N, C-alpha and C positions, 0 to 999 in steps of 0.2 A: 504494500499499500504506499501511496505517496506521502511525503512529509511537506510541511509548509512553514516557512519563516515569515513573519510579519514585522516590519519596521514601521512603527506608528507613534509619533509623526516623523517624517524626515526633518532633520535639524539643520539650522543655519541656512534657511532659505526664507524668501518673503512669502508667507502664507502657510498653509497646512495641507499635508498630503501623507500618504503611506505607501509602502512598498510591500508586495508579497512575492516571495520566492518559493517556487514549487520544486521539490527534489523527488527523484525516483528512489527506488529501493536501495540502489547502490550509493545514494547520498550525493548524486550529481544534480546540479541545477538544469531543469528542463524548460522552465517557464519563469518569466519575470513580469510583473505589472506594476506601473506607476499609477496609483489611484489618487485622483484629486477629489477630496471629500467635501469641498465647499460648494454650495449650491449657487447656480448662475441665474440672476434674476434682474440684473440692472437695466437691460434693454427694455424690458416690459413696462417697468414703472416710469420710464421716460416718455412713453407714448402718451400723447395728449398735451405735453408740455410745449411751450414756444421753442423753436429751434434756436433762438439767440441765447436761451439759458443753457444750452448744452456744454460749452466750454467749462463753465462753473460747476455744472452738475457732474460731468464725467471726471473732472479733476479729483472729485471725492472718492472715486473708485480705489485710489491708493495714495498713501503718503510718500511712497518712494518715486512713483512715476507720474505725478500729477501733470508735469509739463508736457509729457508725451501726449496725453489725452486732450489737454487744452489745445495744442497746436493741431492735431488731427481734426478735432472737433471744429476749431476755428476755420480750417481749410474746407471742411464740408460745408460750413456756413457761407464761406466765400463763393462756393460753387452754387449754392441755393440763391445767393444774391446776384450771381453772374457778373462779378466784378473782378477787376485787376487791382490788387491792393497797392498802395504807394511803395516806392522803392525803400524808403526808410523803414516801413513796417516789415518788409521782407528781411531786411538786414538785421533788425531787432529780434524778430522771431528766430532767425538762424542763430543769433547770439544766445538766446535763451536756451535753445535746444542744445547748443554745445555746453552750456553750463550744466544742463541736466545730464548729458553724457559724462562729464567729468565727475560729478558728484555721485552718480549711480555706479559707474565703473570703479571709482575709488572705494565705495562701500563694498561692492562685490569682491573685489581683489583683496583689499587690506583686511577688511573686518570679517568676511565670511570664509575666504579660501586660504588666505595666507597662514592661518594656524596649522592647516594641514601641510602646507609647503615648508614651513619653517620649523614647526615642532614635531611633525611626523604624523603619519596616518595612524600609528599604533600608540600615540601618546594617550595618557589618561584623559577622559573627557573633562575632568575637573580643571585641567590646565590647557586643554586644546581648544582655546576660545580667545576672545579678544583680550580678556584680562590676563591670560597666560602669556599671550603674545607681548602685551605691554611689559610684563615682568622680565621676559627672556630677551626681547628685541625692542626696547623702548624707542629707539630711533625710527624703526620701521612703523610702529604703532603711531608715533607722533606725526610722521610724514603722511600717513594715510588720513589722519584727522585733518591735518592742514590742507591737503589736496581736496578732500571732499568739502571743506569749509570754502575753498575758493569757488568751486562749482555752485555751491549754495549762495555765495555772495553775488555771483552773476544773476541768478534767478531773483534774489531779493532786491537787487538794485533796479532791475527792470520791472519786476512785477509787484513790488511793495512788501512781499513776504516770501519766506523760503518754501513753505508748504501751502498748496492750493492757491496760488496766485490767480486772480481773475482778470488778468491784463490783456491777453490775446482774445480777441473777439471776432465774430463774423465782420469782415471788412477791414481788418487791420489790428491795431493795438490801442489801448486806452490812453497811454501816456508815452511821450517821447522820452529819449535819454538825455539827461542834462550833460553839460560839458564837465561838470564836477564828478558826476557818476562815471562818465567815460574815463576821466583821468585817474580816478581811484581804481578802477578795474584794470586799466593799463598798467598801473604801478604794481599790481599784485601778480601779474603774470610771470615775471622772472623767477620768483621762488617756486612756482608750480612747474615751470619748465626744468628747473634744476632738479626738483624732486623726481619727476618722471624719468629724466635721463639716468639718474642714479638707480632708480628702481628697475628700469630696463636692463641696466648693466648687471646688477646682482641676479635678476631673474634669469638671464641668459646663461650666467655662469652656473646657476644651480640647476638648469634644465637637465644636465646630464645625469643627475641623481634621481630623476623621476621618469626614466625611460620606460620602466615596466608600466607605470600608469599611463604614460603617453601612448603606449602601444595598445592598451585595452580599454581606455576610457572613451567608448564610443568611436572607435577607429574602424569605419566601414564606409563604402561608397553611398552617397546620396546626391540628390541635386542641392543646389544652393540658390536662394533667391534674395534680391535686395534692389533698392533703387540705385541708379547710376545717373550722373550728369550727362549733358549733351555730348561730352567728349569721352564718356565711359568712365569717368573719375569717380572717387568716393563721394557719396551724397547722403546727407541725413535729413534734409528738409523737403526737397522737390525732386523733380526728374521723372524718369520712367523706370520700369522694372526689367531686370535682366535675370535670366536663369542660366546657370552653368552646370555641367555634370561633374563627375568625380575626376575626370581627366582634365578639368579646367576649360573644356570646350563650351562655347556658347550654344545653348539649346534654343532659347528664345530671347529676343532682344526688343527693346523699345515697346514693351507692352504697356498699354494705357492703364494705369492704377484704377481709374474709374470703372474699367471693365473687368475687374478682378474676378467676378463670378463666372467669366468665361473660361478661366483656366485654374481657379482654385475651388475645390469642393470641400465640404465639411461633413465628415462622417461622425457617428456617435457609437459608443460601446456601453453595454450595460453596467460596467464596473468602474466608470469614472464620470464625473460631471464635466470634465474638460473635453472639448471637441477634438477631432482628429483631422485637421486640414490636410489636403493632398493636392498634388498637381494633376489636374484632370486628364490631360492626354495620356498619362501612364496608369490611370485608375487608382483604386484603393485596394491594398496599401502600397502598391508598387510605386505610386507617385510620392514617396517620402522625400521631403526636402528640409533643409535647415535654414534658419534666418539668424540675424544677430551679428555680432562683431566678426566672428569667424566666416560667416557667409559674405559679409560686406567686403572683407579683404580678399576673399576667393573671387568675387564677382567683379570688383573694380579693376580697371586697368592700371590705375595710379591713385595716390592720395591727393596730391596737388599742393603739398607743402614740403619744403626741402628735407627736414629731418624725418618726417613720417614716411616719405618716399624712400629714404635710404633704409629705414627699418623694414619697410614692406619688402624690399628686395631681399634682405636677410631672411625674413620670415618665410618667403616662398621657397627657400631652400629646404624647408622641412618636407616638401612633397614634390614628386615629379609632375603632377598636375595640380589639382586643388589640394589644399592641406586638409586631410580628412579627420584627424583625431579631434574629438570634442575637447580633450584635455587642453588643446591650444586656443580655446576660447580665452583662457587667462592671458596668454601672450597677445592676442588680438586686441583685448581691452586696453592693455598698456599702450599699444601703438595708437589706438583711437584716442586715448587720453592726450598723447603727445600731439596728434593731428588737431584735436579740439583746441588745445592751447595755442598752437601756431595759427590756426584759422581765426580764433578769437582775436589775436593780435592783429591780423590783417583787417578784420571787421572794425575794430576800434580805431584803426588808422584811417578808415575811410571817412571823409568829411560829410558824407551824406547821412551817417548814422545819427547825428544829432538834429537832423531836420525835424521840424515840428509838423510836417504833413505825414500823419501816420494813420489816417482813417479814410476809407471810401465809403460814402453814404449812399445807400440804395435800399429799396424795398425788395421783397422776395420776387424773383423773376423765374425761378424754376421749381419744380415739385420734387426733385431728387438731387441729391449731392453726395459726393464721396470725398473724403479728406484722407490723405495718406502721408505719413512721415516715418522716418526711421527712429523708433524708440531705442534706448540703450540695448534692449533685448531683441530687437528686430523690427520688421515691417509691421506697422499698425495701420489698420483700416477703420475708419468711421464712415458708415453708410446711413444716410437719413432719407426717409421719404416723408413729405409733409402734405397737408391739405391746403387748399387755396388761401386760407387765413393764416398760414404759417405754423399751425400746430402739428406736431409729429404724429404720423400714422404708423411708421415702422422704424425701428433702430436695429442695426447689426454692427457689432464690433467684433472684428477679427483680430485677435491679440497675438503677439509674437510667441509667447509661451505656448499657446495652443498649436501654432504652426510647427514648433519643435516637438510636439507631443509623441509623434511616431518615433522620431529619433531618440527621444529620452527613454522610451520603453525599450528600444532596441539596445541602447547603451547599458542599461542596468542589467539586461540579460547577459551581454557580453562580459561585463565586469563580474557579475556573480559567478559565471561559469569559470572565470580565471581565479577568483579569490575565495569563494565560499566553498570550502572543502570539508569533508569528514562530518562527524556528528557533534563536534565541539565548537560552539560559537565563540568568536573573539571580537572585541571591539574594533580591531583593525580591519577584519573582514567586512563587517557591516558598515564601517565608516567609509570604506572605499566605494561601497555601493552608493552611499549618500553623496560622497564627493563627486561621483559621476553626474549626479543631478545638479549638484552646485556649480559644476563647470558651465552649465547652461545658464545659470543665474535665473531660474524661473521666478516669475512674479504671479503667484497664484491668486492674490487679490484682484489683479488686473484681469486674469483669464477667467475667473469665475465670479468676481464682483461680490465677495462675501468674506466673513471673518469667523474665526473660531479658535478653540484651544483644546489640545488633547495631550494626555500624558504619553510617555514612551515606554512601552513594554514589549520586549521581543522574546518570543517563546519558540522553542524547537520541540516539536511533538514527534514521537516515534510512530511507526505504522500501526501500533495498538492504541494510539491516541493519548498515550501517557506522556507527561512532561519529561523530556530528556535534559533540556538546558534552558536557562533563562537569563536575560539581561534586563535590568531596570535602570533607567536613567532619571535622575532627579531633575 
């Protein structure tokens, strides 16, 4: 009879989920499932609300990713108004998105994943956390806090507050950037650049000690999807969609994000509230694809800033085609932080960024609008349909974490087959399974729009149903 291991909840991620591992009589892992146990209901209660409220409403989905939802929502509003927003508003939205990428990537890398990288996957849980990191590597912990603070300062300077700013709206943004705010942000960038250069240096030196994980943490062929600019470069705010395969070859290019339903389908399974998006031409589940920083670096032809372009060339030496291992999401995040800091510097040096013309005024001119941007975790779609009076009749949010769902499930199966052996559970075994999920940096509050809290108890049951081993985490 089969055995089952349950990890409930997965730790050091944003939101709540559990993992079940199914073993055969020989103790080998034969199946793994990533269950998202939060209920999704946000779209439904938005129906009947005015579409102009949506940036502020959808920002409340998550305290980590509010900017991503605000921008995608505002862009959907732009489409409903059928307006081209002022240049300054575009620059300011881009700048805020870069601040979001900096703070979110810093949180993921330094606070959630670096305890594994620096303290070890087999370290005791009581010290394998941010406090343990601060005790063992105070400089790294401090740098992570400061880097995230810089990203939050960009968001706060533009939007008036760090969490749930209501600044980007349909038609542009509410307030321009003052010269004083521009100068303050410009003066903060050198410290951030110094920090990310140092972090990239030590990470690349340490990469050789994590080769076993790099080979087994979601290392398999998939498609990759992301926005690119008109020249094929790295893009986070606008552009069109490109899909590449595991060899790095372009499968589809210049796809209109507003027509995402032509090439992205959404499947459901009875054991998870999180949907399973897939690339329609290859069907389900064969159309598995990944989004996020790893996908963006695989899809883009270049970054477009000097230092990030040099790092991208070095990054691409990890694979003959696309870089396939999901472990390298960590590396990709660091390169994107570097790019975001360099690009923010360019934007702040643009004289148009302090223009006071930041809003296009119009009434609703369309009944349907799609807004798309690259959130830290990947491509984010907001799709609204409205009645003639402007009240929403249908809302669909396609979240980056959901688009990685098929890949996350395949990754934990690969990791469990490599590390979960025998009948005796160890923290290191199970932490590696969890770490495979953390590499994707899932945001489950975004993907299911709910919250909850669960204890962690992992039990290993024998074929007779009797308890063989147990781990309890306080």
